[in-house]
C-alpha atoms as an extended CHARMM CRD file, in Angstrom:
* protein
*
       119  EXT
         1         1  UNK       CA            131.0340000000       97.4940000000      101.6460000000  PROA      1               0.0000000000
         2         2  UNK       CA            129.9940000000       95.3270000000       98.6970000000  PROA      2               0.0000000000
         3         3  UNK       CA            127.9300000000       96.4010000000       95.7250000000  PROA      3               0.0000000000
         4         4  UNK       CA            126.3270000000       93.9270000000       93.3380000000  PROA      4               0.0000000000
         5         5  UNK       CA            125.6530000000       95.0240000000       89.7700000000  PROA      5               0.0000000000
         6         6  UNK       CA            123.1400000000       92.8680000000       87.9080000000  PROA      6               0.0000000000
         7         7  UNK       CA            122.5540000000       92.8260000000       84.1800000000  PROA      7               0.0000000000
         8         8  UNK       CA            120.6690000000       90.8470000000       81.5670000000  PROA      8               0.0000000000
         9         9  UNK       CA            117.0450000000       90.9530000000       82.6800000000  PROA      9               0.0000000000
        10        10  UNK       CA            114.1770000000       91.6190000000       80.3300000000  PROA      10              0.0000000000
        11        11  UNK       CA            111.1540000000       90.2240000000       78.5670000000  PROA      11              0.0000000000
        12        12  UNK       CA            111.4030000000       86.6780000000       77.2640000000  PROA      12              0.0000000000
        13        13  UNK       CA            108.8260000000       84.4830000000       75.5560000000  PROA      13              0.0000000000
        14        14  UNK       CA            107.7320000000       81.1550000000       77.0270000000  PROA      14              0.0000000000
        15        15  UNK       CA            110.1850000000       78.4680000000       76.0210000000  PROA      15              0.0000000000
        16        16  UNK       CA            112.9500000000       80.9980000000       75.5860000000  PROA      16              0.0000000000
        17        17  UNK       CA            116.2500000000       81.4480000000       77.3600000000  PROA      17              0.0000000000
        18        18  UNK       CA            117.9030000000       84.3010000000       79.1880000000  PROA      18              0.0000000000
        19        19  UNK       CA            121.3180000000       84.9940000000       80.6510000000  PROA      19              0.0000000000
        20        20  UNK       CA            121.9490000000       87.0810000000       83.7310000000  PROA      20              0.0000000000
        21        21  UNK       CA            125.2300000000       88.2370000000       85.1390000000  PROA      21              0.0000000000
        22        22  UNK       CA            126.3020000000       89.9840000000       88.3070000000  PROA      22              0.0000000000
        23        23  UNK       CA            129.5970000000       91.4410000000       89.4610000000  PROA      23              0.0000000000
        24        24  UNK       CA            130.5830000000       92.2520000000       93.0150000000  PROA      24              0.0000000000
        25        25  UNK       CA            132.6140000000       95.3910000000       93.5830000000  PROA      25              0.0000000000
        26        26  UNK       CA            133.8430000000       97.3360000000       96.5610000000  PROA      26              0.0000000000
        27        27  UNK       CA            136.8620000000       97.9290000000       98.7030000000  PROA      27              0.0000000000
        28        28  UNK       CA            138.4840000000       95.6230000000      101.1940000000  PROA      28              0.0000000000
        29        29  UNK       CA            136.0440000000       92.7870000000      100.6830000000  PROA      29              0.0000000000
        30        30  UNK       CA            136.2930000000       89.0640000000      100.2870000000  PROA      30              0.0000000000
        31        31  UNK       CA            133.5830000000       87.0790000000       98.5450000000  PROA      31              0.0000000000
        32        32  UNK       CA            133.4770000000       83.2820000000       98.7430000000  PROA      32              0.0000000000
        33        33  UNK       CA            130.0990000000       82.5230000000       97.2110000000  PROA      33              0.0000000000
        34        34  UNK       CA            127.5790000000       84.0960000000       94.8700000000  PROA      34              0.0000000000
        35        35  UNK       CA            124.1430000000       83.1410000000       93.7170000000  PROA      35              0.0000000000
        36        36  UNK       CA            120.6800000000       84.1060000000       92.6270000000  PROA      36              0.0000000000
        37        37  UNK       CA            117.3160000000       84.2080000000       94.3670000000  PROA      37              0.0000000000
        38        38  UNK       CA            113.9470000000       85.1840000000       92.9420000000  PROA      38              0.0000000000
        39        39  UNK       CA            110.6780000000       86.5440000000       94.2250000000  PROA      39              0.0000000000
        40        40  UNK       CA            107.2160000000       86.6640000000       92.7500000000  PROA      40              0.0000000000
        41        41  UNK       CA            104.3840000000       88.7480000000       94.2320000000  PROA      41              0.0000000000
        42        42  UNK       CA            102.8380000000       87.0660000000       97.2440000000  PROA      42              0.0000000000
        43        43  UNK       CA            105.5610000000       84.4560000000       97.5470000000  PROA      43              0.0000000000
        44        44  UNK       CA            108.7220000000       84.1250000000       99.5880000000  PROA      44              0.0000000000
        45        45  UNK       CA            112.0850000000       84.6410000000       98.0310000000  PROA      45              0.0000000000
        46        46  UNK       CA            113.5030000000       81.3400000000       96.8710000000  PROA      46              0.0000000000
        47        47  UNK       CA            116.9260000000       80.1550000000       95.8740000000  PROA      47              0.0000000000
        48        48  UNK       CA            117.5000000000       79.7430000000       92.1600000000  PROA      48              0.0000000000
        49        49  UNK       CA            121.1440000000       78.6560000000       92.2450000000  PROA      49              0.0000000000
        50        50  UNK       CA            124.3840000000       79.3560000000       94.0770000000  PROA      50              0.0000000000
        51        51  UNK       CA            128.0350000000       78.4400000000       93.7880000000  PROA      51              0.0000000000
        52        52  UNK       CA            131.0580000000       78.8050000000       96.0290000000  PROA      52              0.0000000000
        53        53  UNK       CA            134.6460000000       79.5700000000       95.1340000000  PROA      53              0.0000000000
        54        54  UNK       CA            135.5170000000       75.9630000000       95.9980000000  PROA      54              0.0000000000
        55        55  UNK       CA            133.0270000000       74.7050000000       93.4060000000  PROA      55              0.0000000000
        56        56  UNK       CA            130.1040000000       73.6040000000       95.5820000000  PROA      56              0.0000000000
        57        57  UNK       CA            126.8340000000       74.1830000000       93.7480000000  PROA      57              0.0000000000
        58        58  UNK       CA            123.2210000000       74.2980000000       94.8660000000  PROA      58              0.0000000000
        59        59  UNK       CA            120.0860000000       74.5360000000       92.7460000000  PROA      59              0.0000000000
        60        60  UNK       CA            116.6100000000       75.3890000000       93.9570000000  PROA      60              0.0000000000
        61        61  UNK       CA            113.8060000000       72.9860000000       93.1370000000  PROA      61              0.0000000000
        62        62  UNK       CA            111.7770000000       75.2850000000       90.9040000000  PROA      62              0.0000000000
        63        63  UNK       CA            114.3650000000       75.6890000000       88.1430000000  PROA      63              0.0000000000
        64        64  UNK       CA            116.7110000000       72.8010000000       88.9240000000  PROA      64              0.0000000000
        65        65  UNK       CA            116.6900000000       71.2050000000       85.4520000000  PROA      65              0.0000000000
        66        66  UNK       CA            116.4470000000       74.4530000000       83.5350000000  PROA      66              0.0000000000
        67        67  UNK       CA            119.2340000000       76.5800000000       84.9640000000  PROA      67              0.0000000000
        68        68  UNK       CA            123.0110000000       76.6770000000       84.8490000000  PROA      68              0.0000000000
        69        69  UNK       CA            125.1730000000       78.7370000000       87.1770000000  PROA      69              0.0000000000
        70        70  UNK       CA            128.7980000000       79.6260000000       86.7230000000  PROA      70              0.0000000000
        71        71  UNK       CA            130.9860000000       81.6130000000       89.1090000000  PROA      71              0.0000000000
        72        72  UNK       CA            134.2470000000       83.2790000000       88.1210000000  PROA      72              0.0000000000
        73        73  UNK       CA            135.8870000000       83.9040000000       91.4700000000  PROA      73              0.0000000000
        74        74  UNK       CA            138.7750000000       85.8480000000       89.9640000000  PROA      74              0.0000000000
        75        75  UNK       CA            136.3050000000       88.3790000000       88.5850000000  PROA      75              0.0000000000
        76        76  UNK       CA            133.7560000000       88.1180000000       91.4210000000  PROA      76              0.0000000000
        77        77  UNK       CA            131.1670000000       87.5520000000       88.7330000000  PROA      77              0.0000000000
        78        78  UNK       CA            128.3290000000       85.0580000000       88.6690000000  PROA      78              0.0000000000
        79        79  UNK       CA            126.4540000000       84.0070000000       85.5350000000  PROA      79              0.0000000000
        80        80  UNK       CA            123.0170000000       82.4350000000       85.3290000000  PROA      80              0.0000000000
        81        81  UNK       CA            121.5360000000       80.7960000000       82.2720000000  PROA      81              0.0000000000
        82        82  UNK       CA            117.7730000000       80.2210000000       82.3990000000  PROA      82              0.0000000000
        83        83  UNK       CA            116.3610000000       77.8010000000       79.8250000000  PROA      83              0.0000000000
        84        84  UNK       CA            112.8730000000       76.7960000000       78.6970000000  PROA      84              0.0000000000
        85        85  UNK       CA            111.3170000000       79.5940000000       80.6960000000  PROA      85              0.0000000000
        86        86  UNK       CA            107.6690000000       79.4320000000       81.7180000000  PROA      86              0.0000000000
        87        87  UNK       CA            105.1640000000       82.1500000000       82.5350000000  PROA      87              0.0000000000
        88        88  UNK       CA            105.4140000000       81.1480000000       86.1980000000  PROA      88              0.0000000000
        89        89  UNK       CA            109.1250000000       81.9690000000       86.1460000000  PROA      89              0.0000000000
        90        90  UNK       CA            108.1960000000       85.6310000000       85.9350000000  PROA      90              0.0000000000
        91        91  UNK       CA            109.8810000000       87.2250000000       88.9340000000  PROA      91              0.0000000000
        92        92  UNK       CA            112.4370000000       89.6700000000       90.1950000000  PROA      92              0.0000000000
        93        93  UNK       CA            115.7860000000       87.9150000000       90.2090000000  PROA      93              0.0000000000
        94        94  UNK       CA            118.2810000000       89.0060000000       92.8760000000  PROA      94              0.0000000000
        95        95  UNK       CA            122.0160000000       88.5140000000       92.8230000000  PROA      95              0.0000000000
        96        96  UNK       CA            123.5370000000       87.6170000000       96.1790000000  PROA      96              0.0000000000
        97        97  UNK       CA            127.0000000000       87.1990000000       97.6350000000  PROA      97              0.0000000000
        98        98  UNK       CA            128.5400000000       86.0020000000      100.8570000000  PROA      98              0.0000000000
        99        99  UNK       CA            131.9060000000       86.0680000000      102.6250000000  PROA      99              0.0000000000
       100       100  UNK       CA            131.5550000000       82.4210000000      103.6370000000  PROA      100             0.0000000000
       101       101  UNK       CA            131.6320000000       79.1820000000      101.6560000000  PROA      101             0.0000000000
       102       102  UNK       CA            127.8700000000       78.7680000000      101.6720000000  PROA      102             0.0000000000
       103       103  UNK       CA            125.5450000000       77.4170000000       98.9870000000  PROA      103             0.0000000000
       104       104  UNK       CA            122.8730000000       79.7680000000      100.3020000000  PROA      104             0.0000000000
       105       105  UNK       CA            124.6070000000       83.1820000000      100.0430000000  PROA      105             0.0000000000
       106       106  UNK       CA            122.5740000000       85.9300000000      101.6790000000  PROA      106             0.0000000000
       107       107  UNK       CA            125.1400000000       88.3570000000      103.0710000000  PROA      107             0.0000000000
       108       108  UNK       CA            124.7550000000       90.9110000000      100.2870000000  PROA      108             0.0000000000
       109       109  UNK       CA            121.9110000000       91.5510000000       97.8600000000  PROA      109             0.0000000000
       110       110  UNK       CA            121.6010000000       93.3250000000       94.5640000000  PROA      110             0.0000000000
       111       111  UNK       CA            118.6510000000       95.5220000000       93.7110000000  PROA      111             0.0000000000
       112       112  UNK       CA            117.0810000000       92.8580000000       91.5380000000  PROA      112             0.0000000000
       113       113  UNK       CA            116.3390000000       92.5980000000       87.8510000000  PROA      113             0.0000000000
       114       114  UNK       CA            112.9190000000       91.9740000000       86.3450000000  PROA      114             0.0000000000
       115       115  UNK       CA            112.3910000000       88.8880000000       84.2110000000  PROA      115             0.0000000000
       116       116  UNK       CA            108.9080000000       88.8700000000       82.7100000000  PROA      116             0.0000000000
       117       117  UNK       CA            108.0070000000       85.7180000000       80.7740000000  PROA      117             0.0000000000
       118       118  UNK       CA            105.1480000000       86.4100000000       78.4340000000  PROA      118             0.0000000000
       119       119  UNK       CA            103.9810000000       85.8470000000       74.9020000000  PROA      119             0.0000000000
């Protein structure tokens, strides 16, 4: 079983930046990719960014130019830096992980962390 522990969410002003991190823990598991999705009320969950242990990276369209993802495979930890945030970026951000080398990891999900963007 895999558990994902997210940290770093919280209120941010428009134009501000925020860093999220997530670590995968458990016993007898093997993770090959980690990433982040987000969901706003009334909308489908969408990919924010993902990265595999081999270095392949994928960014969703909504935040493509305003986000940086880093993945430390040795620590099973993924980092997300969100820049120039807008009110419409307000969402629950979910950490994800997968056993396969996929740039759309969906095998395991964290509980989500709230990121409200508001003045």
